[in-house]
Legacy VTK file of the C-alpha trace (Angstrom):
# vtk DataFile Version 3.0
C-alpha trace
ASCII
DATASET POLYDATA
POINTS 307 float
127.167 139.845 134.562
128.226 136.388 133.433
125.908 134.428 131.164
124.985 131.073 132.733
126.258 128.085 130.781
123.799 126.289 128.586
122.443 123.066 130.047
124.073 119.974 128.542
121.683 117.766 126.599
122.964 114.209 126.327
122.693 112.583 122.909
119.572 110.519 122.360
120.158 106.796 122.792
116.700 105.598 121.799
114.000 107.002 119.550
110.768 108.523 120.751
107.613 106.557 120.013
106.509 109.248 117.588
109.754 108.798 115.674
109.186 105.038 115.467
105.691 105.675 114.067
107.186 108.087 111.545
109.672 105.414 110.446
106.857 102.894 109.903
104.921 105.448 107.780
101.227 104.657 108.430
100.230 106.696 105.366
101.827 104.023 103.129
99.822 101.149 104.596
96.678 101.896 102.619
97.623 100.425 99.174
98.323 96.819 100.281
95.421 96.869 102.734
93.117 98.070 99.951
94.420 95.425 97.539
93.901 92.721 100.176
90.347 93.961 100.709
89.771 93.855 96.931
90.907 90.230 96.901
88.570 89.422 99.774
85.624 90.984 97.945
86.560 89.269 94.670
86.554 85.855 96.373
82.757 85.933 96.510
82.733 84.594 100.068
80.512 85.751 102.923
82.366 88.727 104.402
80.539 88.721 107.721
81.112 85.021 108.265
84.862 85.430 107.834
85.413 88.891 109.300
88.189 87.507 111.511
90.325 86.566 108.508
89.663 89.973 106.987
90.858 91.722 110.149
93.950 89.513 110.428
94.841 90.184 106.806
94.403 93.933 107.030
96.720 94.083 110.043
99.257 91.851 108.306
99.370 93.722 105.003
99.459 97.243 106.454
100.776 97.760 110.000
103.087 94.742 109.784
104.421 93.819 106.318
104.186 97.256 104.732
105.497 98.938 107.879
108.466 96.569 108.034
109.253 97.270 104.371
109.284 101.000 105.123
111.730 100.510 107.985
113.964 98.313 105.815
113.922 100.874 103.013
114.701 103.819 105.288
117.643 102.019 106.861
119.304 101.079 103.588
118.370 104.426 102.007
119.705 106.550 104.851
122.579 107.945 102.754
120.267 108.894 99.881
117.733 110.378 102.314
120.486 112.520 103.822
120.446 114.344 100.454
116.790 114.130 99.442
114.952 114.197 102.769
117.379 114.947 105.635
114.519 115.466 108.112
113.564 111.785 108.040
114.090 109.901 111.331
117.408 108.209 110.509
119.392 110.930 108.693
118.131 113.571 111.143
119.557 111.616 114.086
116.182 111.209 115.781
116.535 107.452 115.162
120.017 106.967 116.667
122.587 104.254 116.147
121.302 101.024 114.620
117.764 101.372 115.940
116.420 101.647 112.411
117.875 98.270 111.451
116.714 96.717 114.710
113.139 97.870 114.172
113.217 96.586 110.586
114.329 93.133 111.760
111.883 93.042 114.682
108.916 94.078 112.502
109.895 91.452 109.922
109.855 88.744 112.585
106.558 89.991 114.006
105.021 89.930 110.517
106.034 86.300 109.966
104.742 85.329 113.411
101.382 87.024 112.741
101.145 85.318 109.336
101.053 81.906 111.015
97.509 82.802 112.105
96.393 82.912 108.477
97.186 79.393 107.323
99.742 78.129 104.840
98.878 80.530 102.025
98.969 83.558 104.316
102.358 82.567 105.711
103.891 81.817 102.316
102.544 85.048 100.834
103.903 87.000 103.799
107.308 85.346 103.391
107.386 86.259 99.707
106.376 89.864 100.417
109.056 90.136 103.106
111.674 88.675 100.751
110.731 91.200 98.053
110.923 94.092 100.507
114.422 93.151 101.639
115.553 92.428 98.073
114.210 95.834 97.041
116.284 97.768 99.557
119.175 95.686 100.864
122.478 94.905 99.147
123.738 92.916 97.377
120.441 92.535 95.466
119.002 96.040 96.022
116.436 95.977 93.236
115.821 99.648 93.913
119.038 100.491 92.074
117.141 99.848 88.831
113.740 101.486 88.499
112.350 98.773 86.248
113.041 95.940 88.689
112.507 97.857 91.911
109.138 99.260 90.907
108.054 95.835 89.666
108.909 94.231 93.011
106.926 96.862 94.926
103.978 96.740 92.557
103.701 92.955 92.672
103.953 92.914 96.456
101.663 95.857 97.232
98.933 95.072 94.698
99.006 91.661 93.043
100.263 89.550 95.929
98.035 91.336 98.449
94.974 90.867 96.190
95.652 87.162 95.610
96.317 86.598 99.305
92.956 88.125 100.182
91.220 85.841 97.712
93.121 82.709 98.700
92.676 82.984 102.459
88.933 83.539 102.021
88.803 80.411 99.851
90.484 78.374 102.567
93.846 78.309 100.824
92.560 77.415 97.362
94.408 78.892 94.377
92.595 81.996 93.040
90.853 81.511 89.719
91.968 82.986 86.377
89.696 86.018 86.719
91.348 87.146 89.947
94.790 86.296 88.590
94.191 88.466 85.523
92.961 91.466 87.487
95.704 91.179 90.120
98.374 91.081 87.413
96.905 94.016 85.478
96.632 96.201 88.553
100.195 95.251 89.491
101.333 96.575 86.104
99.398 99.758 86.795
101.027 100.061 90.206
104.434 100.052 88.488
103.482 103.476 87.119
102.306 104.624 90.546
105.671 103.662 92.029
107.389 105.797 89.402
105.440 108.829 90.634
107.229 108.509 93.971
110.647 108.777 92.324
110.291 112.315 90.990
110.916 113.888 94.386
114.279 112.115 94.732
115.893 112.649 91.332
118.911 114.616 92.582
119.805 112.257 95.411
119.201 109.163 93.279
121.467 110.490 90.538
124.276 111.324 92.976
124.031 107.976 94.798
123.806 105.820 91.659
120.134 104.843 91.992
118.853 104.385 88.434
115.210 105.272 88.994
113.142 105.762 85.856
113.313 109.583 86.082
117.106 109.226 86.237
117.231 106.720 83.358
114.629 108.270 81.050
114.610 111.884 82.165
111.658 113.490 83.890
109.460 113.762 80.786
110.297 110.267 79.531
109.531 108.738 82.939
106.270 110.695 83.113
105.147 109.269 79.770
106.082 105.758 80.893
104.232 106.137 84.205
101.068 107.246 82.404
101.248 104.322 79.974
101.754 101.863 82.831
98.780 103.282 84.703
96.291 103.733 81.867
96.770 100.675 79.652
95.985 98.105 82.397
92.827 100.005 83.331
91.639 99.899 79.732
92.425 96.169 79.628
90.439 95.631 82.854
87.478 97.477 81.343
87.584 95.242 78.250
87.802 92.100 80.401
84.838 93.158 82.508
82.808 93.780 79.358
83.856 90.351 78.044
82.704 88.798 81.335
79.231 90.329 80.838
79.749 93.053 83.439
78.984 96.124 81.311
78.273 98.575 84.128
81.442 97.663 85.963
83.360 98.004 82.698
81.928 101.483 82.108
82.720 102.554 85.681
86.377 101.486 85.384
86.635 103.240 82.018
85.139 106.474 83.388
87.551 106.422 86.336
90.442 105.999 83.895
89.219 108.867 81.698
88.972 111.158 84.734
92.694 110.661 85.284
93.415 112.086 81.823
93.426 115.828 82.690
95.668 115.176 85.692
98.100 113.236 83.545
98.080 115.897 80.803
99.333 118.488 83.301
101.787 115.941 84.712
103.286 115.331 81.266
103.919 119.059 80.869
105.390 119.551 84.361
106.428 116.105 85.620
108.481 117.056 88.672
106.007 119.662 89.890
102.883 117.586 89.157
103.890 114.066 90.242
102.561 114.589 93.761
99.322 116.003 92.333
98.711 112.829 90.314
99.496 110.726 93.397
97.024 112.694 95.498
94.116 112.839 93.033
94.772 110.327 90.243
95.740 107.314 92.338
92.453 107.339 94.329
90.624 107.058 90.997
92.889 104.151 90.018
92.298 102.211 93.247
88.560 102.919 93.084
88.581 101.017 89.800
90.221 98.110 91.595
87.325 97.828 94.018
84.760 98.207 91.237
86.330 95.280 89.383
86.471 93.242 92.606
82.729 93.725 93.126
82.244 92.661 89.530
83.977 89.352 90.245
81.891 88.995 93.370
78.748 89.305 91.254
80.025 86.572 88.914
80.617 84.290 91.898
77.144 84.910 93.236
75.678 84.100 89.817
77.743 80.910 89.632
79.526 82.069 86.476
83.079 81.559 87.819
LINES 1 308
307 0 1 2 3 4 5 6 7 8 9 10 11 12 13 14 15 16 17 18 19 20 21 22 23 24 25 26 27 28 29 30 31 32 33 34 35 36 37 38 39 40 41 42 43 44 45 46 47 48 49 50 51 52 53 54 55 56 57 58 59 60 61 62 63 64 65 66 67 68 69 70 71 72 73 74 75 76 77 78 79 80 81 82 83 84 85 86 87 88 89 90 91 92 93 94 95 96 97 98 99 100 101 102 103 104 105 106 107 108 109 110 111 112 113 114 115 116 117 118 119 120 121 122 123 124 125 126 127 128 129 130 131 132 133 134 135 136 137 138 139 140 141 142 143 144 145 146 147 148 149 150 151 152 153 154 155 156 157 158 159 160 161 162 163 164 165 166 167 168 169 170 171 172 173 174 175 176 177 178 179 180 181 182 183 184 185 186 187 188 189 190 191 192 193 194 195 196 197 198 199 200 201 202 203 204 205 206 207 208 209 210 211 212 213 214 215 216 217 218 219 220 221 222 223 224 225 226 227 228 229 230 231 232 233 234 235 236 237 238 239 240 241 242 243 244 245 246 247 248 249 250 251 252 253 254 255 256 257 258 259 260 261 262 263 264 265 266 267 268 269 270 271 272 273 274 275 276 277 278 279 280 281 282 283 284 285 286 287 288 289 290 291 292 293 294 295 296 297 298 299 300 301 302 303 304 305 306
């Protein structure tokens, strides 16, 4: 008895909606949204009175700007991902043709259009974040090819710029004060270490494709030590600043959160490749909790008229 021929399945010409969502990576939206919220809190303004700006900013920083940066990165990283993570939408073929690039461009345009609703500062900040995201991934600049520069671009965009944007838009476009500037910069330095954690899973592909991530440049153990230094030192500096600003309880809270990361980092230093994800899952939440604690400290200073 003859076996019936298999039904022909035509090649996919457009991605499924679930594949588009996977490309935009909702799980990555949290850091810039959180940093924006920290900036809003640190502004000292009435949150309920300006809830509309808060909502606009959260949508801009997460589902729009961060999502567009993920699409840009996946498109220009498709050859590296074919080695490191072949099941991702583009290398797996679930995102056919040039759909990945098209979505990256469309989401970039949508982000800029949305940013016009947030005044001059919001639009300029969005433009800078978009420029950094394209410079990070796209040739000829491709900051990602060097872990020092690439991680710095991401850290500044995800943490510092998002924080300062939240503060500035709540202040009606006024330049954030030195207290917010100091905290935004310190947490951006800390985020440089967090970005390094993400590179441990891609060492083999990065090495083969010429991407000089810090684990490739320094080795796994050297990059682990550097990531821990980048994460811990800024938190200690924030704690000292809060104490100097007469916020002792906030200073102690940030210090305790930093100390709690110590055991996680000790295991990470012994087994960097195996433990990088563990630090991301349990250490980073402690880090970002300290961000919000320091933001509420600045809010208290505003309410007391001390800044």
